[in-house]
C-alpha positions in Angstrom: 51.9 108.6 117.8 52.6 104.7 118.1 49.6 102.8 116.7 48.8 99.1 116.6 45.8 97.7 115.1 44.4 101.2 114.4 44.7 102.2 118.0 47.1 104.5 119.9 49.2 102.7 122.1 51.7 105.1 123.0 53.8 108.1 122.0 57.5 108.5 121.0 59.8 110.4 123.3 60.0 114.3 122.8 63.3 116.2 123.2 64.2 119.9 123.0 65.1 120.6 119.5 68.2 122.4 120.4 69.6 119.1 121.8 68.5 117.0 119.1 70.2 119.5 116.6 73.3 119.2 118.5 73.2 115.4 118.7 72.5 115.1 115.0 75.2 117.7 114.1 77.6 115.6 116.0 76.6 112.4 114.1 77.1 114.1 110.9 80.5 115.2 111.8 81.6 111.8 113.1 80.2 110.3 110.0 82.4 112.4 107.8 85.4 111.5 109.9 84.7 107.9 109.6 84.4 108.2 105.9 87.8 110.1 105.9 89.3 107.1 107.8 88.3 104.7 105.2 88.9 106.7 102.3 92.5 107.2 103.4 93.0 103.4 102.8 92.3 104.1 99.1 94.9 106.9 99.1 97.5 104.6 100.5 96.7 101.6 98.4 95.7 102.6 94.8 98.2 104.1 92.3 95.3 106.1 91.0 95.6 108.5 93.8 99.4 108.7 94.5 100.8 108.2 91.0 102.0 111.3 89.3 99.7 112.2 86.2 102.8 112.6 83.9 103.6 108.8 84.8 100.0 107.8 83.8 100.5 109.5 80.6 103.4 107.3 79.8 101.2 104.3 79.0 97.8 105.7 78.2 97.1 106.2 74.4 94.5 106.9 71.8 90.9 108.2 72.3 90.8 106.6 75.9 93.8 108.6 77.1 92.0 112.0 77.6 88.8 110.5 78.6 90.4 108.4 81.3 92.8 111.1 82.5 89.9 113.6 82.8 87.9 111.2 85.1 91.0 110.5 87.1 91.8 114.0 87.7 88.0 114.6 88.8 88.0 111.8 91.3 91.4 112.8 92.8 90.2 116.6 93.1 87.0 115.1 94.7 88.8 112.9 97.1 91.6 115.8 98.2 88.5 118.3 98.9 86.1 115.8 100.6 85.8 117.9 103.8 84.9 121.1 102.0 82.6 119.5 99.5 80.7 117.6 102.3 80.1 121.1 103.9 78.2 122.4 100.6 75.0 120.3 99.8 74.8 121.6 96.2 78.5 120.8 95.6 78.2 117.4 97.2 75.1 116.5 94.8 77.1 117.7 91.8 80.1 115.6 93.0 78.1 112.6 93.3 76.7 112.9 89.8 80.3 113.3 88.7 81.3 110.2 90.5 78.5 108.3 88.8 79.8 109.5 85.3 83.2 108.5 86.2 82.0 104.9 87.0 80.3 104.7 83.6 83.4 105.8 81.8 85.6 103.4 83.6 83.2 100.5 82.8 83.5 101.5 79.1 87.2 101.6 79.4 87.6 98.4 81.2 85.5 96.7 78.1 87.7 98.5 75.6 91.1 97.3 77.2 89.9 93.7 77.6 88.9 93.7 73.9 92.2 95.3 73.1 94.3 92.8 75.0 92.5 89.9 73.3 93.3 91.5 69.7 96.8 92.2 70.7 97.4 88.6 72.2 96.1 86.9 69.1 97.7 89.2 66.3 101.2 88.9 65.0 101.1 92.3 63.4 100.5 95.9 64.2 99.7 98.5 61.7 100.2 96.0 59.0 103.7 95.2 60.3 105.0 92.2 61.9 105.4 92.8 65.8 108.3 91.3 67.6 107.7 89.2 70.7 109.3 91.9 72.8 107.2 94.6 71.3 104.1 92.5 71.9 104.9 91.7 75.6 105.6 95.5 76.2 102.1 96.3 74.5 100.4 93.8 76.4 101.9 95.1 79.8 101.0 98.7 78.7 97.2 97.7 78.1 97.3 95.7 81.4 98.3 99.0 83.2 95.7 100.8 81.5 93.2 98.3 82.4 94.2 98.3 86.1 93.9 102.0 86.2 90.4 101.7 84.7 89.4 99.2 87.1 90.8 101.4 90.1 88.7 104.3 88.7 85.6 102.0 88.7 86.2 100.8 92.4 87.3 104.3 93.6 84.2 106.1 92.1 81.8 103.5 93.5 83.3 103.7 97.1 83.5 107.5 97.2 79.8 107.6 96.1 78.9 105.7 99.3 80.9 108.1 101.4 79.6 111.3 99.7 76.0 110.2 99.7 76.4 108.8 103.4 74.2 105.9 102.2 74.8 103.0 104.6 71.8 101.1 103.7 72.8 97.4 104.0 71.1 96.2 100.9 72.7 98.9 98.8 76.3 98.1 100.0 75.7 94.3 99.7 74.8 95.0 96.0 77.7 97.2 95.4 80.2 95.0 96.9 79.0 91.9 95.0 78.9 94.1 91.7 82.4 95.4 92.4 83.9 92.1 93.3 82.4 90.3 90.2 84.1 93.0 87.9 87.4 92.7 89.4 87.4 89.1 89.4 86.2 89.1 85.7 89.3 91.4 85.1 91.8 89.1 87.0 90.6 86.0 85.4 90.9 87.7 81.8 94.6 88.7 82.7 95.5 85.3 83.7 93.9 84.0 80.5 95.5 86.3 78.1 98.9 86.3 79.6 98.8 82.4 79.8 98.2 82.7 76.1 101.1 84.9 75.7 103.4 82.6 77.7 102.3 79.6 75.5 103.2 81.7 72.5 106.8 82.5 74.0 107.2 78.7 74.6 106.6 78.0 70.9 109.2 80.6 70.1 111.8 79.1 72.3 111.2 75.9 70.6 111.3 77.3 67.1 114.2 79.8 67.7 116.7 78.1 70.0 119.2 80.9 69.4 116.9 83.3 71.2 116.1 81.0 73.9 117.6 83.5 76.6 115.6 86.3 75.5 112.4 84.4 75.3 112.8 83.0 78.8 113.5 86.5 80.3 110.2 87.6 78.7 108.5 84.6 80.2 110.0 85.3 83.5 108.3 88.7 83.6 105.2 87.3 82.9 105.3 84.7 85.5 106.5 87.2 88.0 103.6 89.6 87.3 100.8 87.0 87.3 102.1 85.3 90.5 100.0 87.4 92.8 96.9 86.5 90.9 97.7 82.8 91.2 98.4 82.9 95.0 94.9 82.4 96.0 95.2 85.2 98.4 92.8 88.3 98.5 93.9 90.7 95.9 94.7 94.2 97.0 91.7 95.6 94.9 89.3 93.1 96.5 90.8 93.8 100.1 90.1 97.7 99.5 86.4 96.9 98.4 85.7 94.8 101.3 87.3 97.1 103.9 85.8 100.1 102.7 82.3 98.9 102.5 82.3 96.7 105.5 83.7 98.8 108.1 81.3 101.8 107.8 78.5 99.5 108.3 79.8 98.3 111.8 81.0 101.7 113.1 79.5 102.3 116.5 78.7 105.6 117.9 78.5 106.6 121.5 76.6 109.6 122.9 78.1 110.9 126.2 75.9 112.7 128.9 77.1 116.0 127.5 76.1 115.3 124.0 79.6 114.5 122.7 79.8 111.8 120.4 82.4 109.0 120.0 83.2 106.2 117.7 85.0 103.0 118.7 86.4 102.2 115.4 88.4 105.3 115.0 90.0 105.4 118.6 
């Protein structure tokens, strides 16, 4: 019944249950297909998905090594088995809980690596021994890779939760997009700050050790080349993935044919 001011002013339309079930089932199938389309973007762009685990092991270290690798393996497995998991409600719920856990681990690791970067940049020793400029630069880049991977895990687990839950609420997506973009921006600015400090230290080394000028300039060149994309003013690949993966599903249009077939314009 449709009521207005306490009075019945009309009734909703009634349809045969079998026809409604067919249409809703088709919507479910097309919604999953739409998610597949946008999740494929993650697979193409993020090293989290297509980098060999043995390569990742090459730069992860310490207590965070096993923790981060475990969550990455889980997220990759969930991604690769998306179709199957979506067909089994209980497993889908368990996967969503796992993705939420992966997100929390990613945030902890991001903060850990940011703090470790700050310590490494400001210190001239490691384990009580003086660290060379070459070793410091290598250490910083290893930490940067670990930070980047943690950030990818954070972004991927968030986006995958959206598609596993099929939650397209506009306010929820807007909050999630803002939250992720804020965190990615924080990491990008931190990297620019820390590598800027490291570059300044190398400039001082050039002035103090002219005999090693060529070596220090080579290290500076590596830093400048690495931070150039962050200084370009263009949208970073990570931010583009966030915007594409969360904006596109909101605007997906479905069309129902006379025979009950459902089509989507965005995937054609």
